[in-house]
TORFIDO-72547 format. One record per residue: x, y, z of N, C-alpha, C in turn; residue number from 1. Coordinates in steps of 0.1 Angstrom, whole numbers. Last residue first. Layout:
% residues N
NODE   n.x   n.y   n.z  ca.x  ca.y  ca.z   c.x   c.y   c.z pos
NODE     X     Y     Z     X     Y     Z     X     Y     Z NUM
...
This chain:
% residues 115
NODE   n.x   n.y   n.z  ca.x  ca.y  ca.z   c.x   c.y   c.z pos
NODE  -116   368   -36  -112   381   -31  -120   385   -19 115
NODE  -105   334   -39  -116   344   -37  -110   357   -32 114
NODE  -100   302   -41   -96   314   -48  -107   324   -47 113
NODE   -91   276   -21  -101   285   -23   -95   298   -29 112
NODE   -84   242   -18   -79   255   -24   -91   264   -27 111
NODE   -80   217     5   -89   226     0   -81   239    -5 110
NODE   -68   184    -1   -65   197     5   -73   208    -2 109
NODE   -70   149     5   -74   161    -2   -70   173     6 108
NODE   -62   124    12   -75   129    17   -79   142    12 107
NODE   -50   105   -17   -48   112    -4   -62   117     0 106
NODE   -52    72   -30   -56    86   -30   -53    92   -16 105
NODE   -39    46   -51   -41    52   -38   -44    67   -39 104
NODE   -37    17   -66   -43    30   -69   -47    37   -55 103
NODE   -18    -9   -79   -21     0   -67   -26    13   -71 102
NODE   -10   -21  -101   -22   -25   -96   -26   -17   -83 101
NODE    16    -7  -106    14   -21  -104     2   -25   -97 100
NODE     4    24   -95    16    16   -98    14     2   -95  99
NODE    -6    57   -89    -9    45   -96     4    37   -99  98
NODE   -18    81   -67    -6    73   -70   -11    60   -77  97
NODE   -29   115   -62   -31   101   -66   -18    94   -70  96
NODE   -43   141   -43   -31   135   -48   -34   120   -51  95
NODE   -68   165   -48   -64   152   -43   -51   147   -50  94
NODE   -83   195   -38   -73   189   -46   -68   176   -40  93
NODE  -114   209   -39  -105   201   -31   -96   194   -41  92
NODE  -114   243   -54  -118   228   -53  -110   222   -42  91
NODE  -111   269   -76  -115   265   -62  -120   251   -62  90
NODE  -107   277  -101   -98   267   -96  -101   263   -82  89
NODE  -124   298  -105  -129   285  -110  -119   274  -106  88
NODE  -109   320   -97  -120   315   -88  -124   301   -92  87
NODE   -75   313  -105   -88   319  -109   -98   313   -99  86
NODE   -40   320  -103   -52   313   -99   -64   321  -102  85
NODE   -13   323  -112   -24   330  -119   -38   323  -116  84
NODE    -1   290  -104     1   304  -106   -12   310  -113  83
NODE     9   263   -86    -3   269   -92    -1   284   -92  82
NODE    27   235   -85    28   249   -85    17   255   -93  81
NODE    26   206   -69    18   213   -80    20   228   -77  80
NODE    49   178   -64    44   192   -61    35   197   -73  79
NODE    56   148   -47    52   155   -59    46   169   -55  78
NODE    81   129   -32    71   140   -31    69   145   -44  77
NODE   103   113   -23    90   107   -27    79   117   -26  76
NODE   127   125   -21   118   127   -10   104   120   -12  75
NODE   139   117   -44   146   114   -31   137   116   -19  74
NODE   123   128   -63   123   113   -61   130   110   -48  73
NODE   102   152   -66   115   150   -59   116   135   -55  72
NODE    84   166   -93    86   156   -83   101   156   -78  71
NODE    57   187  -106    71   183  -105    73   173   -94  70
NODE    35   206  -126    37   195  -117    52   191  -117  69
NODE    22   238  -128    34   230  -131    35   219  -121  68
NODE    -2   260  -143     2   250  -132    14   242  -137  67
NODE    -3   276  -165    -5   282  -152     0   273  -141  66
NODE    -1   262  -188     6   275  -188     5   282  -174  65
NODE   -31   245  -183   -19   246  -191   -14   261  -191  64
NODE   -56   243  -172   -45   248  -163   -32   249  -171  63
NODE   -74   234  -190   -78   246  -182   -67   251  -174  62
NODE   -64   211  -201   -63   223  -209   -66   235  -200  61
NODE   -44   193  -178   -57   196  -183   -56   209  -190  60
NODE   -13   178  -187   -21   188  -180   -35   189  -186  59
NODE    14   156  -181     2   159  -189    -6   168  -181  58
NODE    49   145  -184    38   152  -178    26   155  -187  57
NODE    75   123  -177    65   128  -187    54   134  -179  56
NODE    92   110  -159    92   124  -160    83   131  -170  55
NODE    90    84  -153   100    88  -163   101   102  -166  54
NODE    69    82  -137    82    80  -131    93    84  -140  53
NODE    48   109  -147    52    96  -147    66    94  -140  52
NODE    23   131  -136    37   129  -140    40   115  -138  51
NODE    -6   152  -143     0   139  -139    15   139  -143  50
NODE   -32   174  -134   -19   172  -139   -13   159  -134  49
NODE   -61   171  -131   -54   184  -133   -41   183  -139  48
NODE   -90   153  -136   -76   153  -136   -70   167  -139  47
NODE  -119   157  -115  -112   158  -128   -97   158  -126  46
NODE  -149   147  -100  -135   148   -99  -129   148  -113  45
NODE  -179   166  -109  -171   154  -108  -156   157  -106  44
NODE  -195   191   -87  -189   186  -100  -181   173   -97  43
NODE  -204   201   -63  -214   198   -73  -208   193   -86  42
NODE  -173   218   -58  -187   215   -53  -197   212   -64  41
NODE  -146   202   -75  -153   214   -71  -167   210   -66  40
NODE  -118   183   -73  -133   182   -73  -139   195   -67  39
NODE   -89   173   -89   -96   182   -81  -111   180   -83  38
NODE   -57   157   -89   -70   158   -93   -77   168   -85  37
NODE   -24   150   -97   -33   159   -89   -46   159   -96  36
NODE    -3   120   -97   -10   132  -103   -19   139   -93  35
NODE    20    96  -108    14   104   -97     7   116  -103  34
NODE    28    64  -118    22    77  -122    17    83  -110  33
NODE    56    42  -120    44    47  -114    40    60  -121  32
NODE    81    20  -112    74    25  -124    60    29  -118  31
NODE    90    13   -88    99    21   -96    92    27  -108  30
NODE    66    16   -61    73     9   -72    81    18   -80  29
NODE    64    19   -27    64    27   -40    72    19   -50  28
NODE    50    11    -1    56     3   -11    54    10   -25  27
NODE    54    41    19    49    28    17    57    21     6  26
NODE    45    75     9    52    65    17    46    52    16  25
NODE    46   108    -4    42    94    -6    51    85     3  24
NODE    33   140    -2    44   131     3    38   116     2  23
NODE    27   166   -21    21   153   -18    33   144   -14  22
NODE    19   201   -20    28   190   -19    21   177   -16  21
NODE    12   231   -38     7   219   -31    18   209   -31  20
NODE    15   265   -38    22   252   -41    17   241   -32  19
NODE    -1   293   -53     0   283   -42     8   272   -47  18
NODE    -7   327   -61    -1   314   -63    -1   306   -51  17
NODE   -32   350   -76   -22   346   -67   -16   332   -70  16
NODE   -54   356   -91   -41   360   -96   -29   356   -88  15
NODE   -76   359   -64   -74   357   -78   -61   363   -83  14
NODE   -61   350   -32   -68   359   -41   -66   356   -55  13
NODE   -65   320   -13   -57   329   -21   -65   338   -29  12
NODE   -65   297    13   -72   308     6   -63   317    -1  11
NODE   -52   264     8   -55   275    16   -64   285     7  10
NODE   -27   237     7   -39   244     3   -42   256    12   9
NODE    -5   223    17    -3   235     9   -15   242     5   8
NODE    -5   187    13    -4   199    21    -3   211    12   7
NODE   -13   152    15   -12   165     8   -11   176    18   6
NODE     0   121    16    -4   132    25    -2   145    17   5
NODE    -6    86    10    -3   100     4    -8   110    14   4
NODE     7    54    10     0    64    17     4    78    12   3
NODE     3    23    -5    10    36    -6     1    46     1   2
NODE     8   -12     0     0     0     0     9    12     0   1
């Protein structure tokens, strides 16, 4: 099993920035995909950004050019740098790990973009 703990959420004004962190622990395989998903009130959970163990990344169209996903292998941590935040980015952000049949989720961290 893989345990994920997110941090870094909070309240930010439109146009501001936040950095989310996701620390992974447990049985982490050498080949995996980690990503950030979000769920706004009344909406389905959606993919925001993913990164593979090989370093490939993929972003939702709505965040391209504003969000950057990165990882620190030594710390088993994935980050999501969010810039130029908009009110529509308000959601609970979840970290996800997929590897060799394991699919783990964190408990989520709330991001609120409001003036």
